[in-house]
N, CA, C and O atoms as a GROMACS GRO file, in nm:
protein
  240
    1MET      N    1   0.330  -0.110  -0.630
    1MET     CA    2   0.212  -0.181  -0.631
    1MET      C    3   0.240  -0.305  -0.693
    1MET      O    4   0.172  -0.404  -0.668
    2ASN      N    5   0.355  -0.307  -0.788
    2ASN     CA    6   0.378  -0.467  -0.804
    2ASN      C    7   0.421  -0.554  -0.698
    2ASN      O    8   0.416  -0.672  -0.730
    3ARG      N    9   0.470  -0.528  -0.559
    3ARG     CA   10   0.484  -0.580  -0.442
    3ARG      C   11   0.362  -0.641  -0.380
    3ARG      O   12   0.363  -0.712  -0.279
    4TYR      N   13   0.280  -0.613  -0.433
    4TYR     CA   14   0.126  -0.569  -0.348
    4TYR      C   15   0.013  -0.663  -0.438
    4TYR      O   16  -0.094  -0.604  -0.453
    5PRO      N   17   0.017  -0.757  -0.481
    5PRO     CA   18  -0.086  -0.830  -0.596
    5PRO      C   19  -0.216  -0.842  -0.554
    5PRO      O   20  -0.294  -0.854  -0.648
    6THR      N   21  -0.259  -0.843  -0.462
    6THR     CA   22  -0.399  -0.815  -0.382
    6THR      C   23  -0.383  -0.743  -0.352
    6THR      O   24  -0.277  -0.686  -0.324
    7ALA      N   25  -0.510  -0.710  -0.343
    7ALA     CA   26  -0.578  -0.561  -0.226
    7ALA      C   27  -0.606  -0.634  -0.067
    7ALA      O   28  -0.662  -0.584   0.031
    8ASP      N   29  -0.568  -0.718  -0.078
    8ASP     CA   30  -0.539  -0.842   0.106
    8ASP      C   31  -0.385  -0.744   0.142
    8ASP      O   32  -0.360  -0.655   0.224
    9ALA      N   33  -0.324  -0.800   0.058
    9ALA     CA   34  -0.180  -0.769   0.074
    9ALA      C   35  -0.119  -0.646   0.111
    9ALA      O   36  -0.024  -0.614   0.183
   10PHE      N   37  -0.247  -0.557   0.003
   10PHE     CA   38  -0.200  -0.402   0.031
   10PHE      C   39  -0.294  -0.336   0.155
   10PHE      O   40  -0.293  -0.225   0.208
   11MET      N   41  -0.343  -0.408   0.169
   11MET     CA   42  -0.433  -0.404   0.301
   11MET      C   43  -0.342  -0.414   0.456
   11MET      O   44  -0.317  -0.340   0.551
   12ALA      N   45  -0.310  -0.571   0.409
   12ALA     CA   46  -0.156  -0.603   0.500
   12ALA      C   47  -0.074  -0.540   0.578
   12ALA      O   48  -0.053  -0.525   0.698
   13MET      N   49  -0.027  -0.501   0.463
   13MET     CA   50   0.059  -0.358   0.436
   13MET      C   51   0.043  -0.191   0.527
   13MET      O   52   0.107  -0.155   0.625
   14LEU      N   53  -0.018  -0.147   0.483
   14LEU     CA   54  -0.107  -0.074   0.566
   14LEU      C   55  -0.147  -0.064   0.726
   14LEU      O   56  -0.100   0.009   0.813
   15ARG      N   57  -0.230  -0.144   0.732
   15ARG     CA   58  -0.220  -0.259   0.870
   15ARG      C   59  -0.056  -0.254   0.932
   15ARG      O   60  -0.027  -0.166   1.014
   16THR      N   61   0.008  -0.315   0.906
   16THR     CA   62   0.093  -0.300   0.976
   16THR      C   63   0.262  -0.276   0.995
   16THR      O   64   0.357  -0.275   1.072
   17GLY      N   65   0.206  -0.256   0.837
   17GLY     CA   66   0.367  -0.123   0.816
   17GLY      C   67   0.487  -0.183   0.770
   17GLY      O   68   0.587  -0.119   0.737
   18HIS      N   69   0.475  -0.333   0.766
   18HIS     CA   70   0.576  -0.470   0.704
   18HIS      C   71   0.545  -0.404   0.552
   18HIS      O   72   0.474  -0.312   0.512
   19ARG      N   73   0.613  -0.476   0.504
   19ARG     CA   74   0.642  -0.545   0.317
   19ARG      C   75   0.544  -0.725   0.356
   19ARG      O   76   0.495  -0.783   0.453
   20PRO      N   77   0.556  -0.741   0.260
   20PRO     CA   78   0.518  -0.857   0.257
   20PRO      C   79   0.655  -0.969   0.255
   20PRO      O   80   0.629  -1.089   0.244
   21ASP      N   81   0.766  -0.936   0.264
   21ASP     CA   82   0.865  -1.020   0.274
   21ASP      C   83   0.903  -0.986   0.411
   21ASP      O   84   1.016  -1.016   0.448
   22GLY      N   85   0.811  -0.920   0.501
   22GLY     CA   86   0.858  -0.901   0.678
   22GLY      C   87   0.921  -0.815   0.706
   22GLY      O   88   0.935  -0.802   0.828
   23SER      N   89   1.008  -0.686   0.595
   23SER     CA   90   1.069  -0.610   0.629
   23SER      C   91   0.981  -0.484   0.634
   23SER      O   92   0.879  -0.462   0.568
   24ALA      N   93   1.066  -0.379   0.759
   24ALA     CA   94   0.978  -0.286   0.835
   24ALA      C   95   0.953  -0.171   0.706
   24ALA      O   96   1.046  -0.177   0.626
   25ILE      N   97   0.828  -0.049   0.662
   25ILE     CA   98   0.839   0.015   0.620
   25ILE      C   99   0.911   0.202   0.757
   25ILE      O  100   0.896   0.238   0.874
   26SER      N  101   0.967   0.240   0.658
   26SER     CA  102   0.923   0.410   0.701
   26SER      C  103   0.876   0.420   0.810
   26SER      O  104   0.757   0.440   0.787
   27PRO      N  105   0.894   0.417   0.941
   27PRO     CA  106   0.836   0.554   0.994
   27PRO      C  107   0.696   0.620   0.962
   27PRO      O  108   0.575   0.627   0.984
   28VAL      N  109   0.829   0.669   0.880
   28VAL     CA  110   0.722   0.818   0.788
   28VAL      C  111   0.603   0.797   0.746
   28VAL      O  112   0.538   0.876   0.677
   29MET      N  113   0.581   0.728   0.770
   29MET     CA  114   0.447   0.675   0.681
   29MET      C  115   0.352   0.662   0.812
   29MET      O  116   0.383   0.629   0.926
   30PRO      N  117   0.232   0.696   0.761
   30PRO     CA  118   0.067   0.740   0.894
   30PRO      C  119   0.030   0.618   0.925
   30PRO      O  120  -0.089   0.601   0.949
   31PHE      N  121   0.117   0.509   0.932
   31PHE     CA  122  -0.008   0.361   0.933
   31PHE      C  123  -0.093   0.403   1.072
   31PHE      O  124  -0.205   0.359   1.096
   32GLY      N  125  -0.037   0.472   1.137
   32GLY     CA  126  -0.234   0.469   1.239
   32GLY      C  127  -0.300   0.527   1.156
   32GLY      O  128  -0.419   0.500   1.174
   33SER      N  129  -0.284   0.597   1.068
   33SER     CA  130  -0.446   0.657   1.036
   33SER      C  131  -0.437   0.592   0.917
   33SER      O  132  -0.514   0.647   0.839
   34PHE      N  133  -0.374   0.493   0.862
   34PHE     CA  134  -0.422   0.372   0.761
   34PHE      C  135  -0.557   0.291   0.840
   34PHE      O  136  -0.680   0.285   0.848
   35ARG      N  137  -0.397   0.223   0.901
   35ARG     CA  138  -0.470   0.120   1.036
   35ARG      C  139  -0.713   0.203   1.101
   35ARG      O  140  -0.823   0.174   1.147
   36GLN      N  141  -0.653   0.272   1.061
   36GLN     CA  142  -0.796   0.356   1.082
   36GLN      C  143  -0.907   0.363   1.014
   36GLN      O  144  -1.010   0.412   1.060
   37MET      N  145  -0.895   0.312   0.890
   37MET     CA  146  -0.962   0.368   0.729
   37MET      C  147  -1.002   0.200   0.757
   37MET      O  148  -0.926   0.110   0.790
   38ASN      N  149  -1.177   0.194   0.725
   38ASN     CA  150  -1.231   0.080   0.628
   38ASN      C  151  -1.161   0.038   0.569
   38ASN      O  152  -1.050   0.077   0.534
   39GLU      N  153  -1.256  -0.114   0.532
   39GLU     CA  154  -1.205  -0.166   0.466
   39GLU      C  155  -1.247  -0.110   0.288
   39GLU      O  156  -1.171  -0.126   0.193
   40THR      N  157  -1.367  -0.052   0.283
   40THR     CA  158  -1.420  -0.052   0.112
   40THR      C  159  -1.321   0.012   0.128
   40THR      O  160  -1.225  -0.056   0.092
   41ASP      N  161  -1.274   0.167   0.184
   41ASP     CA  162  -1.128   0.303   0.145
   41ASP      C  163  -1.043   0.242   0.132
   41ASP      O  164  -0.975   0.292   0.042
   42LEU      N  165  -0.968   0.096   0.193
   42LEU     CA  166  -0.844   0.035   0.166
   42LEU      C  167  -0.886  -0.035   0.035
   42LEU      O  168  -0.818  -0.098  -0.046
   43ARG      N  169  -0.969  -0.016   0.036
   43ARG     CA  170  -0.962  -0.124  -0.117
   43ARG      C  171  -0.999  -0.049  -0.258
   43ARG      O  172  -0.942  -0.072  -0.365
   44ALA      N  173  -1.135   0.072  -0.233
   44ALA     CA  174  -1.075   0.152  -0.328
   44ALA      C  175  -0.954   0.218  -0.345
   44ALA      O  176  -0.917   0.211  -0.462
   45LEU      N  177  -0.855   0.299  -0.250
   45LEU     CA  178  -0.730   0.302  -0.259
   45LEU      C  179  -0.667   0.204  -0.349
   45LEU      O  180  -0.626   0.241  -0.459
   46TYR      N  181  -0.657   0.080  -0.310
   46TYR     CA  182  -0.569   0.021  -0.393
   46TYR      C  183  -0.632   0.003  -0.562
   46TYR      O  184  -0.552   0.003  -0.655
   47ALA      N  185  -0.788  -0.014  -0.587
   47ALA     CA  186  -0.793   0.026  -0.649
   47ALA      C  187  -0.750   0.124  -0.792
   47ALA      O  188  -0.702   0.115  -0.905
   48TYR      N  189  -0.800   0.211  -0.706
   48TYR     CA  190  -0.691   0.420  -0.768
   48TYR      C  191  -0.558   0.352  -0.800
   48TYR      O  192  -0.516   0.339  -0.915
   49LEU      N  193  -0.486   0.304  -0.676
   49LEU     CA  194  -0.349   0.258  -0.755
   49LEU      C  195  -0.287   0.173  -0.813
   49LEU      O  196  -0.168   0.158  -0.838
   50LYS      N  197  -0.392   0.110  -0.835
   50LYS     CA  198  -0.312  -0.014  -0.930
   50LYS      C  199  -0.343   0.050  -1.064
   50LYS      O  200  -0.275   0.010  -1.159
   51SER      N  201  -0.479   0.185  -1.097
   51SER     CA  202  -0.479   0.192  -1.242
   51SER      C  203  -0.405   0.309  -1.229
   51SER      O  204  -0.455   0.363  -1.328
   52VAL      N  205  -0.311   0.410  -1.179
   52VAL     CA  206  -0.264   0.484  -1.214
   52VAL      C  207  -0.093   0.437  -1.246
   52VAL      O  208  -0.030   0.373  -1.162
   53PRO      N  209  -0.020   0.490  -1.405
   53PRO     CA  210   0.031   0.431  -1.441
   53PRO      C  211   0.181   0.469  -1.400
   53PRO      O  212   0.242   0.576  -1.408
   54GLY      N  213   0.215   0.352  -1.358
   54GLY     CA  214   0.382   0.358  -1.252
   54GLY      C  215   0.460   0.447  -1.397
   54GLY      O  216   0.417   0.467  -1.510
   55THR      N  217   0.601   0.489  -1.326
   55THR     CA  218   0.652   0.547  -1.342
   55THR      C  219   0.796   0.443  -1.335
   55THR      O  220   0.785   0.329  -1.290
   56THR      N  221   0.960   0.509  -1.396
   56THR     CA  222   1.040   0.419  -1.371
   56THR      C  223   1.143   0.506  -1.338
   56THR      O  224   1.106   0.622  -1.350
   57LEU      N  225   1.275   0.494  -1.297
   57LEU     CA  226   1.363   0.548  -1.246
   57LEU      C  227   1.409   0.641  -1.375
   57LEU      O  228   1.438   0.759  -1.360
   58ALA      N  229   1.411   0.578  -1.498
   58ALA     CA  230   1.424   0.720  -1.666
   58ALA      C  231   1.360   0.748  -1.666
   58ALA      O  232   1.369   0.852  -1.731
   59GLN      N  233   1.205   0.729  -1.611
   59GLN     CA  234   1.148   0.894  -1.652
   59GLN      C  235   1.083   0.999  -1.514
   59GLN      O  236   0.979   1.062  -1.498
   60ARG      N  237   1.200   0.977  -1.437
   60ARG     CA  238   1.190   1.075  -1.325
   60ARG      C  239   1.261   1.199  -1.411
   60ARG      O  240   1.277   1.309  -1.359
   0.00000   0.00000   0.00000
């Protein structure tokens, strides 16, 4: 989530399938479904994901 400092950046990624640097994200992700989510739901998803503690490789 560090790549997405704002909800708008996160929503842009879900709607386009591209990271902020323009690189494509794996087509395995269900971007067709994400594009259909409304703005309220996407902002709620962003808020939830930002509230969950991250993990590091050492923790896996």
